[in-house]
C-alpha positions as MATLAB code, in Angstrom:
seq = 'MEDKQISAANAVKLITSGNIVALGGVTLYRRPVGFVRALLRHKPRITDLTLLNFTAGYESDLLIGAGCVSQVRSCYFGLEIFGFAPKFTEAVQNGAITVIEESEASLALGIRAALHGVGALPSHAWQGTDMLNLRTDVKTIVDPYTGEALTAFPSLSCDVAVIHALVADRSGNARLNGNLGVDRELSALAKTVIVTAESIVDHLTGPVDLIAPLVTAVVDMPYGAWPTSCYPSYPIGGGELLRYIDACNSGTFDEYCAEFLD';
ca = [
     -48.520  -68.002   19.136;
     -48.320  -65.660   22.119;
     -48.821  -61.984   21.322;
     -45.907  -60.163   22.970;
     -46.422  -56.732   21.421;
     -46.531  -53.936   24.014;
     -46.051  -50.182   24.054;
     -42.650  -48.551   24.491;
     -43.785  -47.106   27.829;
     -44.675  -50.568   29.124;
     -41.446  -52.050   27.773;
     -39.446  -49.523   29.777;
     -41.103  -50.850   32.936;
     -39.198  -54.103   32.382;
     -36.017  -52.243   33.385;
     -35.317  -51.154   36.946;
     -32.540  -49.058   38.477;
     -29.394  -51.084   39.065;
     -29.961  -53.460   36.125;
     -27.280  -54.695   33.771;
     -28.539  -53.619   30.335;
     -27.211  -54.593   26.911;
     -28.014  -52.414   23.902;
     -27.850  -54.250   20.600;
     -26.474  -53.175   17.257;
     -22.920  -52.213   16.326;
     -21.223  -48.780   16.629;
     -23.602  -46.498   14.628;
     -25.719  -49.271   13.084;
     -29.100  -50.503   14.302;
     -28.885  -49.056   17.804;
     -32.093  -48.933   19.934;
     -32.251  -45.130   20.033;
     -36.055  -45.021   20.134;
     -36.059  -47.198   23.221;
     -33.498  -44.921   24.876;
     -35.886  -42.021   24.205;
     -38.686  -43.944   25.940;
     -36.355  -44.813   28.817;
     -35.430  -41.171   29.351;
     -39.089  -40.166   29.335;
     -39.852  -42.525   32.218;
     -40.514  -40.880   35.565;
     -38.846  -41.314   37.972;
     -35.709  -41.622   35.866;
     -34.066  -45.048   35.915;
     -30.491  -44.822   37.213;
     -27.443  -46.836   38.295;
     -27.448  -48.925   35.115;
     -24.507  -51.017   33.997;
     -24.170  -50.949   30.208;
     -22.938  -54.267   28.816;
     -22.316  -53.388   25.166;
     -20.004  -55.014   22.673;
     -19.698  -51.484   21.282;
     -21.342  -48.316   22.591;
     -22.209  -45.113   20.765;
     -24.771  -42.315   20.481;
     -27.558  -44.192   22.296;
     -25.322  -44.994   25.267;
     -23.820  -41.501   25.373;
     -27.333  -40.086   25.791;
     -27.933  -42.343   28.788;
     -24.660  -41.295   30.400;
     -25.384  -37.612   29.822;
     -28.791  -38.049   31.433;
     -27.257  -39.604   34.558;
     -28.683  -43.099   34.038;
     -25.407  -45.041   33.968;
     -22.923  -45.879   36.715;
     -20.798  -48.549   34.974;
     -19.757  -49.368   31.406;
     -18.457  -52.670   30.043;
     -17.556  -52.309   26.366;
     -14.559  -52.763   24.101;
     -15.354  -49.515   22.218;
     -17.257  -46.349   23.098;
     -17.317  -43.662   20.436;
     -18.973  -42.154   17.383;
     -16.750  -43.662   14.684;
     -15.761  -41.051   12.069;
     -17.551  -38.373   14.124;
     -15.016  -38.718   16.939;
     -15.248  -39.275   20.681;
     -18.516  -39.844   22.539;
     -18.627  -36.497   24.404;
     -20.674  -37.342   27.512;
     -18.830  -40.628   28.029;
     -15.479  -38.854   27.730;
     -16.592  -36.170   30.173;
     -17.966  -38.680   32.678;
     -14.772  -40.745   32.631;
     -12.579  -37.667   33.092;
     -14.749  -36.497   35.997;
     -14.898  -39.920   37.627;
     -18.691  -39.960   37.323;
     -18.815  -43.508   35.935;
     -16.783  -46.670   36.338;
     -15.283  -48.302   33.246;
     -14.682  -52.033   33.537;
     -11.950  -52.730   30.993;
     -13.020  -55.180   28.293;
     -11.820  -56.384   24.921;
     -13.502  -58.297   22.126;
     -12.089  -61.496   23.595;
     -13.187  -60.888   27.201;
     -16.729  -59.991   26.144;
     -17.090  -62.848   23.664;
     -15.677  -65.442   26.044;
     -17.603  -64.055   29.032;
     -20.858  -64.381   27.088;
     -19.947  -67.855   25.868;
     -19.051  -68.972   29.389;
     -22.483  -67.896   30.612;
     -24.214  -69.666   27.720;
     -22.187  -72.824   28.433;
     -23.141  -72.638   32.115;
     -19.539  -72.467   33.350;
     -17.790  -69.887   35.505;
     -15.108  -68.982   32.964;
     -13.587  -69.889   29.612;
      -9.837  -69.976   28.879;
      -7.937  -68.189   26.114;
      -4.451  -66.998   25.167;
      -5.877  -63.450   25.011;
      -4.415  -60.820   27.392;
      -1.331  -62.897   28.186;
       1.701  -60.614   28.068;
      -0.416  -57.439   28.344;
      -1.210  -54.948   31.092;
      -4.933  -55.757   30.875;
      -4.504  -58.313   33.642;
      -3.323  -55.521   35.962;
      -6.553  -53.612   35.288;
      -8.886  -56.543   35.967;
      -8.001  -58.434   39.139;
     -11.084  -60.623   38.652;
      -9.577  -62.077   35.458;
      -7.207  -64.865   36.447;
      -4.257  -66.626   34.849;
      -4.563  -70.413   34.953;
      -2.437  -73.321   33.736;
      -3.646  -75.568   30.928;
      -3.606  -79.044   32.541;
      -2.700  -80.656   29.203;
       0.023  -78.356   27.851;
       1.226  -76.440   30.906;
       0.641  -73.143   29.065;
      -0.489  -70.015   30.882;
      -4.024  -69.095   29.862;
      -6.443  -66.342   30.774;
      -9.702  -67.414   32.423;
     -12.405  -64.930   31.424;
     -15.317  -64.966   33.911;
     -18.864  -65.460   32.693;
     -21.066  -62.397   32.232;
     -24.655  -61.814   33.250;
     -27.305  -59.508   31.821;
     -30.702  -58.483   33.140;
     -32.166  -56.882   30.011;
     -31.136  -56.789   26.349;
     -32.743  -54.293   23.963;
     -32.313  -55.103   20.271;
     -33.598  -53.159   17.276;
     -34.781  -55.210   14.297;
     -35.829  -54.543   10.730;
     -39.006  -56.541   11.206;
     -40.521  -58.736   13.916;
     -43.714  -60.646   14.405;
     -45.984  -60.363   17.420;
     -44.588  -63.501   19.018;
     -40.985  -62.262   18.967;
     -39.331  -63.738   15.903;
     -37.166  -61.012   14.375;
     -34.917  -60.292   11.398;
     -31.854  -58.107   11.957;
     -30.114  -58.193    8.557;
     -26.488  -57.428    7.814;
     -24.119  -57.055   10.750;
     -25.536  -59.072   13.636;
     -22.877  -58.063   16.150;
     -23.502  -60.238   19.209;
     -27.256  -59.662   19.233;
     -28.195  -63.323   18.901;
     -25.913  -64.177   21.807;
     -27.351  -61.325   23.888;
     -30.855  -62.653   23.284;
     -29.789  -65.944   24.858;
     -27.803  -64.317   27.673;
     -30.308  -61.778   29.000;
     -33.094  -62.678   31.414;
     -35.399  -60.209   29.626;
     -35.205  -59.457   25.892;
     -36.989  -56.473   24.353;
     -37.143  -56.228   20.556;
     -38.011  -52.896   18.940;
     -38.756  -53.140   15.238;
     -39.189  -50.951   12.192;
     -42.384  -52.891   11.486;
     -44.485  -55.625   13.064;
     -46.142  -58.414   11.096;
     -48.508  -61.136   12.233;
     -46.140  -63.928   11.248;
     -42.549  -63.563   10.071;
     -41.543  -65.781    7.166;
     -38.093  -66.287    5.700;
     -34.803  -65.753    7.560;
     -35.111  -65.253   11.317;
     -32.205  -64.038   13.480;
     -33.951  -63.903   16.884;
     -36.385  -66.614   17.892;
     -39.645  -66.072   19.749;
     -38.960  -68.289   22.811;
     -36.079  -65.998   23.841;
     -37.978  -62.710   23.391;
     -39.981  -61.167   26.220;
     -41.599  -58.196   24.481;
     -41.939  -56.640   21.028;
     -42.372  -52.898   20.403;
     -43.443  -51.271   17.141;
     -40.871  -48.503   16.589;
     -40.438  -47.120   13.046;
     -37.171  -45.180   12.654;
     -36.250  -46.605   16.046;
     -32.524  -46.592   15.285;
     -32.190  -43.076   13.811;
     -29.825  -41.186   13.695;
     -27.844  -44.422   13.637;
     -28.459  -46.392   10.461;
     -30.803  -49.294    9.821;
     -29.782  -50.705    6.456;
     -31.498  -50.891    4.011;
     -34.245  -48.699    5.505;
     -32.195  -45.527    6.159;
     -28.573  -44.350    6.475;
     -26.756  -42.619    9.323;
     -28.100  -39.156   10.140;
     -24.706  -37.480   10.112;
     -26.118  -33.980   10.499;
     -27.937  -34.980   13.681;
     -24.827  -36.555   15.161;
     -22.864  -33.387   14.464;
     -25.654  -31.344   16.078;
     -25.450  -33.582   19.141;
     -21.689  -33.170   19.398;
     -22.008  -29.386   19.054;
     -24.633  -29.314   21.821;
     -22.403  -31.309   24.171;
     -19.350  -29.187   23.408;
     -21.277  -25.942   23.955;
     -22.747  -27.047   27.290;
     -26.316  -27.353   25.978;
     -26.789  -31.116   26.385;
     -29.847  -30.591   28.606;
     -31.514  -28.472   25.924;
     -30.666  -31.070   23.286;
     -32.043  -33.829   25.484;
     -35.282  -31.910   26.109;
     -35.752  -31.531   22.363;
     -34.834  -35.194   21.827;
     -37.595  -36.208   24.238;
     -40.229  -33.818   22.840;
];
C-alpha cells in the first residue's frame, strides 16, 4: 500500500490561492481546525478561496477573519448555540465576501450531479420560493414526462477537500464515526483529498468511511478538531469558543489569531 502520510506544512502546499475548498465535518463537530491553523501559518498567506461547505463554523470563520476567503457556498454558517459566526457576519455586512445562496437541496443535488457526470439534477426544491431570484444560474425546467416545473441544480466542483477523521492508516483509509455529513461525497467530488486524523495506524481494520484510492494525503493531527468536538475523543471546547467570540466583538481578532497560531 502507498504511504501517503505527510506533514501538515506539506499538506497545505496542496492548496493554492483561488481554489475551491471544502472543509469536512458538521457545524461544531469534527471540523479540520488543526489544518486551518497550518493553512494560516503558511507564508505567503493563501487567499481568494471559495469555501464549499455543507455547514460552516469556527474553522471557516477563522479563515474569513484572516482574509483568506472571497466566496462562501454553504446552507448554514454559524456557531450553533454560541450564536452568529462573528467574522462571517462582519464580512457579509461590509461586502468583503460574496455569499452564493445555497440550501441543503442545492448542495446535495449539485454534488450528486457532479458525481453522476451530468450538468444538473432536477428537483421540486425551490419552486415557489424567492431563491430562484437570488441564483440566476439555477434554472426552471419542464419534466418531459409529467409537464411539471422542476428546478435544475447545476453540478458543483471542488479542488480540495479537507476531512478530519478519528483514525486513518498511512494509505488513506479513514474512519469518521457518528455524523458523516457529506464527507464521503466530498472525498469523491474533490480533485485532492487531505485527511487529518487523531491517530495514524499502519493498517486500518474494521469499518472504513473513506477509502484509500480517493485520498491524496494523510496528516497525523491529534486534537485536530478542537475546540469543535470529535466524539468520542473529546467534546466541544465551549470556553474557547466564547473566548473567540469575545475577541472578535472587542476588536482583538488579530491578537487571538496570533495566539491561535503560536
